[in-house]
C-alpha positions as CSV (number, residue, x, y, z in Angstrom):
1,M,151.2,229.2,153.0
2,P,148.3,229.0,150.8
3,A,145.5,226.9,152.2
4,K,145.4,223.3,150.8
5,T,142.5,222.6,148.6
6,A,140.7,219.3,148.8
7,L,141.4,216.9,145.9
8,A,138.4,216.1,143.8
9,T,137.4,212.5,143.9
10,P,136.0,210.9,140.7
11,E,132.4,209.8,140.8
12,E,131.8,206.1,141.4
13,P,130.3,204.3,138.4
14,E,126.7,203.6,138.6
15,K,126.1,199.9,139.5
16,R,123.7,198.0,137.2
17,P,120.9,196.3,138.9
18,R,121.4,192.5,138.9
19,K,119.1,190.5,136.7
20,P,116.9,188.3,138.8
21,R,117.7,184.6,138.6
22,T,115.2,182.7,136.4
23,R,116.5,179.2,137.3
24,A,117.5,177.8,140.6
25,N,120.6,175.7,141.1
26,K,120.5,172.4,139.3
27,E,117.5,173.5,137.4
28,G,119.3,173.1,134.1
29,S,119.3,175.2,131.0
30,V,118.4,175.4,127.3
31,F,121.0,176.5,124.8
32,P,122.0,176.2,121.1
33,Y,123.6,172.9,120.3
34,K,125.0,171.8,116.9
35,N,122.2,172.2,114.3
36,G,119.5,172.7,116.9
37,W,119.0,173.2,120.7
38,A,119.6,171.2,123.7
39,G,118.5,171.4,127.3
40,Y,119.1,169.5,130.5
41,V,117.4,169.0,133.9
42,W,119.0,167.6,137.1
43,V,117.0,164.5,138.1
44,T,117.2,161.8,140.7
45,T,117.6,158.4,139.1
46,P,116.0,155.2,140.4
47,D,119.4,154.3,141.9
48,G,119.3,157.6,143.9
49,D,122.0,159.4,142.0
50,Q,121.8,163.0,140.7
51,K,122.3,163.2,137.0
52,R,121.5,165.4,134.0
53,K,118.7,164.4,131.8
54,W,118.9,165.8,128.3
55,A,116.3,167.0,125.8
56,Y,117.0,167.9,122.1
57,G,115.0,169.7,119.5
58,K,115.4,171.6,116.2
59,T,114.0,174.9,117.6
60,R,114.2,176.5,121.0
61,E,110.4,176.3,121.5
62,E,110.4,172.6,120.8
63,T,113.3,172.0,123.1
64,H,111.9,174.2,125.8
65,E,108.6,172.3,125.8
66,K,110.5,169.0,126.2
67,W,112.5,170.7,129.0
68,L,109.3,171.6,130.8
69,K,108.1,168.1,130.6
70,L,111.3,166.8,132.1
71,H,110.9,169.3,135.0
72,D,107.4,168.0,135.6
73,Q,108.5,164.4,135.4
74,A,111.5,165.1,137.8
75,S,109.1,166.7,140.3
76,K,107.0,163.6,140.5
77,G,109.7,161.1,141.3
78,P,112.9,159.3,140.0
79,V,113.6,159.6,136.3
80,P,115.9,157.0,134.5
81,T,118.7,158.5,132.4
82,K,119.5,155.3,130.6
83,H,116.9,153.3,128.7
84,E,116.9,149.5,127.7
85,A,115.5,148.1,124.6
86,V,112.4,146.0,125.1
87,A,114.4,142.8,124.3
88,A,117.1,143.6,126.9
89,F,114.5,144.4,129.5
90,L,112.5,141.2,128.9
91,K,115.6,139.0,129.2
92,R,116.5,140.7,132.5
93,W,112.9,140.5,133.8
94,L,112.8,136.8,133.0
95,R,116.2,136.1,134.6
96,E,115.7,138.2,137.7
97,M,111.9,138.1,138.4
98,I,110.3,135.1,136.8
99,E,112.9,132.4,137.0
100,P,113.6,132.7,140.8
101,N,110.0,133.4,141.9
102,L,107.6,131.3,139.7
103,E,107.2,127.7,138.8
104,P,109.7,126.2,136.2
105,T,106.8,125.4,133.8
106,T,105.7,129.1,134.0
107,Y,109.1,130.4,133.3
108,A,109.5,127.9,130.4
109,T,106.2,129.3,128.9
110,Y,107.2,132.9,129.4
111,E,110.7,132.4,128.1
112,T,109.5,130.5,124.9
113,L,106.7,133.1,124.0
114,S,109.2,136.0,124.6
115,R,111.9,134.5,122.5
116,L,109.6,133.4,119.6
117,Y,107.2,136.3,119.5
118,L,107.9,139.4,121.7
119,I,111.6,139.9,121.1
120,P,111.5,139.4,117.3
121,G,108.3,141.6,117.1
122,I,109.1,144.6,119.3
123,G,112.4,143.8,121.0
124,K,114.3,146.6,119.1
125,K,111.9,149.3,120.4
126,R,113.2,151.5,123.3
127,L,111.3,150.6,126.4
128,D,110.3,154.2,127.3
129,K,109.4,154.9,123.7
130,L,107.0,151.9,123.3
131,T,103.5,153.2,122.4
132,V,100.0,151.7,122.5
133,R,100.0,152.0,118.7
134,D,103.3,150.0,118.4
135,V,101.9,147.1,120.4
136,Q,98.4,147.1,118.9
137,T,99.8,147.2,115.3
138,W,102.1,144.3,116.1
139,L,99.4,142.2,117.8
140,N,97.2,142.7,114.7
141,T,100.0,141.2,112.5
142,L,100.1,138.0,114.6
143,T,96.8,136.8,113.2
144,K,98.4,136.4,109.7
145,L,101.9,135.4,110.9
146,C,102.8,131.8,109.8
147,T,105.0,130.6,112.7
148,C,106.3,127.8,110.6
149,C,107.7,130.3,108.0
150,D,108.7,132.8,110.7
151,Q,110.5,130.4,113.0
152,K,111.7,128.2,110.0
153,K,110.3,125.0,111.6
154,D,110.0,123.2,108.3
155,H,113.5,124.4,107.3
156,N,115.0,122.8,110.4
157,R,113.5,119.4,109.6
158,P,115.4,116.7,107.6
159,A,115.0,117.1,103.9
160,N,112.9,113.9,103.5
161,K,110.5,115.3,106.2
162,Q,110.0,118.8,104.9
163,K,106.4,119.2,103.8
164,C,105.4,122.9,103.7
165,C,107.2,126.1,104.2
166,A,110.6,124.9,103.1
167,K,109.0,123.9,99.8
168,D,107.2,127.2,99.3
169,A,103.9,125.7,100.3
170,C,102.9,127.8,103.3
171,C,100.9,125.8,105.9
172,Q,99.4,129.0,107.5
173,D,100.2,127.8,111.0
174,T,99.2,131.0,112.6
175,P,98.9,131.6,116.4
176,S,95.6,130.9,118.0
177,R,93.8,133.6,119.8
178,G,94.7,131.9,123.1
179,T,98.4,132.2,122.2
180,I,98.0,135.9,121.3
181,A,96.2,136.5,124.6
182,S,99.1,134.8,126.4
183,I,101.7,136.9,124.6
184,R,99.9,140.1,125.5
185,R,99.5,138.9,129.1
186,I,103.2,138.3,129.4
187,L,104.0,141.7,127.9
188,R,101.5,143.4,130.3
189,S,103.1,141.7,133.3
190,A,106.6,142.7,132.2
191,L,105.6,146.3,131.7
192,S,103.9,146.4,135.1
193,N,107.3,145.4,136.6
194,A,108.9,148.2,134.6
195,I,106.5,150.6,136.2
196,R,107.4,149.3,139.7
197,E,111.1,149.9,138.8
198,E,110.1,153.5,137.7
199,L,111.5,152.9,134.2
200,I,108.2,153.9,132.5
201,T,105.0,155.6,133.7
202,K,102.3,153.8,131.7
203,N,101.5,150.2,130.8
204,V,100.8,150.4,127.1
205,A,100.0,146.7,126.8
206,S,97.0,147.0,129.1
207,L,95.5,149.6,126.7
208,T,95.5,147.3,123.7
209,V,92.7,144.9,122.6
210,L,92.9,141.4,121.4
211,P,92.2,140.8,117.7
212,N,88.6,139.9,116.8
213,P,88.1,136.1,116.8
214,S,86.8,136.3,113.3
215,K,90.2,137.7,112.2
216,V,92.1,134.8,113.7
217,T,92.7,132.1,111.1
218,K,93.4,129.3,113.6
219,K,90.3,128.3,115.5
220,P,90.3,127.0,119.0
221,R,90.9,123.3,119.2
222,Q,87.8,121.3,119.8
223,H,88.4,119.0,122.8
224,T,86.8,115.6,122.3
225,T,86.0,113.3,125.2
226,W,84.7,109.8,125.8
227,S,81.3,108.6,126.7
228,V,81.0,106.4,129.8
229,D,80.8,103.2,127.7
230,E,84.0,104.2,125.9
231,A,85.8,104.8,129.2
232,R,84.5,101.5,130.4
233,R,85.8,99.6,127.3
234,F,89.2,101.3,127.7
235,L,89.5,100.1,131.4
236,E,88.3,96.6,130.6
237,Y,90.9,96.3,127.9
238,L,93.7,97.5,130.1
239,R,92.6,95.0,132.8
240,S,92.4,92.2,130.2
241,V,96.1,92.7,129.2
242,D,97.3,93.2,132.8
243,D,98.8,96.6,132.0
244,P,101.2,97.5,134.8
245,L,99.9,101.1,134.7
246,F,96.3,100.2,135.0
247,A,96.0,102.0,138.3
248,A,97.3,105.2,136.8
249,Y,94.6,105.2,134.1
250,V,92.0,104.4,136.8
251,L,93.1,107.5,138.8
252,V,93.1,109.7,135.7
253,L,89.5,108.6,134.7
254,L,87.9,108.3,138.2
255,L,89.7,111.1,140.1
256,G,90.4,113.5,137.2
257,L,94.2,113.6,138.0
258,R,96.4,115.4,135.5
259,R,99.3,113.6,133.9
260,G,101.9,115.3,136.1
261,E,99.9,114.6,139.2
262,V,99.5,110.9,138.6
263,L,103.1,110.3,137.5
264,G,104.3,112.4,140.5
265,L,102.1,110.5,143.1
266,V,104.0,109.1,146.0
267,W,103.0,106.2,148.3
268,S,103.3,108.4,151.4
269,S,100.4,110.6,150.0
270,I,98.0,107.6,149.9
271,D,96.1,106.7,153.0
272,F,94.5,103.3,152.5
273,D,93.0,103.1,156.0
274,G,91.4,106.6,155.7
275,E,90.6,106.0,152.0
276,E,92.1,109.4,151.0
277,L,94.7,110.5,148.5
278,T,96.6,113.8,148.8
279,I,97.5,115.6,145.5
280,D,100.8,117.3,146.5
281,H,103.4,116.2,144.0
282,Q,103.9,116.7,140.3
283,L,106.3,115.2,137.7
284,T,107.1,117.4,134.7
285,R,109.9,117.8,132.2
286,V,111.0,121.4,131.8
287,G,114.0,122.6,129.9
288,G,115.4,119.2,129.3
289,R,115.1,118.3,133.1
290,L,112.7,115.9,134.7
291,L,111.4,117.6,137.8
292,H,109.6,115.9,140.7
293,R,108.2,118.8,142.7
294,D,106.3,118.9,145.9
295,N,103.9,121.5,144.6
296,T,101.2,121.5,142.0
297,K,99.7,123.8,139.4
298,T,98.0,126.1,141.9
299,E,97.5,126.2,145.7
300,G,94.0,125.0,145.1
301,S,95.3,122.0,143.3
302,T,96.8,120.6,146.5
303,A,93.8,118.7,147.6
304,V,92.8,115.6,149.6
305,L,90.5,113.4,147.5
306,P,88.4,110.4,148.6
307,L,89.5,107.1,147.3
308,L,86.8,105.0,145.7
309,G,86.7,101.3,145.9
310,L,88.0,100.7,142.4
311,C,90.8,103.2,143.0
312,I,91.9,101.4,146.3
313,A,91.9,98.0,144.6
314,A,93.8,99.2,141.6
315,L,96.5,100.8,143.8
316,Q,96.8,97.7,146.0
317,D,97.3,95.8,142.8
318,R,99.9,98.3,141.7
319,Q,101.9,97.8,145.0
320,E,102.3,94.1,144.2
321,I,103.3,94.8,140.5
322,Q,106.0,97.2,141.8
323,A,107.3,94.8,144.4
324,A,107.6,92.1,141.8
325,A,109.5,94.5,139.5
326,C,111.8,95.5,142.3
327,K,112.6,91.9,143.1
328,E,113.3,91.1,139.4
329,A,115.5,94.2,138.9
330,G,117.7,93.4,141.8
331,K,120.6,95.8,142.2
332,Q,119.4,97.8,139.2
333,W,116.4,99.0,141.0
334,Q,116.4,102.7,141.9
335,E,114.6,103.2,145.2
336,S,112.0,106.1,145.4
337,D,108.6,106.7,146.9
338,L,106.9,107.1,143.4
339,A,103.8,105.0,143.0
340,F,104.3,104.6,139.2
341,T,107.8,103.8,137.9
342,T,109.5,101.8,135.1
343,K,110.6,98.3,135.6
344,H,113.9,99.7,137.1
345,G,112.2,102.1,139.5
346,T,112.9,105.3,137.6
347,P,110.3,107.9,137.0
348,I,108.1,107.5,133.9
349,E,108.8,109.9,131.1
350,P,105.6,112.0,130.6
351,R,105.8,111.7,126.8
352,N,106.1,107.9,127.1
353,F,103.0,107.9,129.1
354,N,101.2,109.8,126.3
355,R,102.5,107.3,123.7
356,S,101.3,104.3,125.8
357,F,97.9,106.0,126.2
358,A,97.5,106.5,122.4
359,M,98.6,102.9,121.7
360,H,95.9,101.6,124.3
361,C,93.3,103.8,122.7
362,R,93.8,102.2,119.3
363,K,93.9,98.6,120.6
364,A,90.8,99.2,122.8
365,G,88.9,100.5,119.8
366,V,88.0,103.9,121.4
367,P,88.5,107.4,120.0
368,L,92.0,108.8,120.3
369,I,92.0,111.8,122.7
370,R,94.5,113.6,124.8
371,V,95.2,112.3,128.4
372,H,94.1,115.6,129.7
373,D,90.7,115.3,128.0
374,T,89.8,112.3,130.1
375,R,89.1,114.7,132.9
376,H,85.9,115.6,131.2
377,T,84.7,112.0,131.4
378,C,85.3,111.8,135.2
379,A,82.0,113.3,136.3
380,S,80.0,110.8,134.1
381,L,82.0,107.9,135.4
382,L,81.3,109.0,139.0
383,A,77.6,109.1,138.2
384,A,77.8,105.6,136.7
385,L,79.4,104.4,140.0
386,D,76.6,106.0,142.0
387,V,79.0,108.3,143.8
388,H,77.2,110.9,145.9
389,P,77.3,114.4,144.3
390,R,78.9,115.9,147.5
391,V,81.7,113.3,147.1
392,A,82.0,114.0,143.4
393,M,82.3,117.7,144.2
394,R,85.4,117.0,146.3
395,I,86.8,114.7,143.5
396,L,86.2,117.2,140.8
397,R,87.5,120.1,143.0
398,H,84.6,122.3,142.5
399,S,83.8,125.2,144.9
400,Q,80.1,125.0,144.4
401,I,77.7,122.0,144.2
402,S,75.7,123.7,141.4
403,V,78.8,123.4,139.2
404,T,79.1,119.7,139.9
405,M,75.4,119.1,139.2
406,N,75.7,120.8,135.8
407,V,78.3,118.2,134.6
408,Y,76.8,115.3,136.7
409,T,74.0,114.7,134.2
410,Q,74.9,111.9,131.8
411,V,72.9,108.8,132.6
412,P,74.8,105.6,131.9
413,S,73.0,102.5,130.6
414,P,72.3,99.6,133.0
415,E,74.8,97.5,131.1
416,T,77.5,100.1,131.8
417,R,76.7,100.2,135.5
418,K,77.0,96.4,135.7
419,A,80.2,96.3,133.7
420,L,81.9,98.9,136.0
421,K,80.7,97.0,139.1
422,R,82.1,93.8,137.7
423,L,85.4,95.5,137.0
424,N,85.4,96.8,140.6
425,S,84.6,93.4,142.1
426,R,87.2,91.7,140.0
427,L,89.9,93.9,141.5
428,T,88.6,94.0,145.1
429,R,90.2,91.4,147.3
């Protein structure tokens, strides 16, 4: 038999070398998409999830550049894949951060300025797309923005009380520079919170500047105050008519108490034996509610002040007036620890206190000023009553005696000194 010959085996095809990978797993890619290009990068969101973050462009080069920036951003930390508008973020920030954690009055201020200015002005901008130029341009427009026209204040009044914008006679009620500064401060605070939530990387509001004062149409309000003689005439008039709130005005003028502090004062905070008064309560109306809170404007506002002789006498007189009112009201009396109440024991409405103060100013023949402005007369009255500067320093709540001495300079006339001493002796029992 012929020898068997080996079968020829076909040659194996040559294997092509594998192309080295240019992208690792979950690195994303760039590819043609519709009329342009698209790319994505796998990122970790602030919630800890792994999601795709997309970038789009008309050319591959443009998209690739955005894609590289996304890579860089993803390597530094969490990257959000959904973005709120400024309006939605502000509302959430107010609801979740400001309302639960700050004072009701602070929340009311933040909410009002956000609703009237920030949301209408830049609320439609996407939070992550907001730029320094956007904010600066908008802040500059506020100097010429008539809030009466913009917010339709005059349009909302009854027809017989419309006087300006509703009748095409713009009143030029532009925001003051202080209001503009408050608006920017609120936005800056909100964007700082957005950075903490890792929604944005830069606080654009902090890079803006306030408009030049010369560009602001509305000038700062000039606060007027009383001389010592005018304050003395005011107190003498109140005493002559036996006003039941005489003690409240004495505390406002001699101890510099704010309206909310004096209306929120409780008897348990007054130590007649130790001749001291603790400022630890405040009465304010916020959002349609009258709040009696056991905290004040700041931590430093909670202070223990020395009670002067005139203050002690006026408060003792107030105790008798309140006891008589309680007896007369009978079952209608509402018991509370408040030192200043209505004839039925209810808290005094802050606006009614302002109205009474304005009425007494007219009848006493003294200039009409705000209740808050009486604080500027306090130092001069203390000097007229020969109160030692160190005691005045405690009353005025100054941290340095030099600050007290700077305002402790008005020298009252001998007649004023005698009149105040007579007023004091008339009340002292």
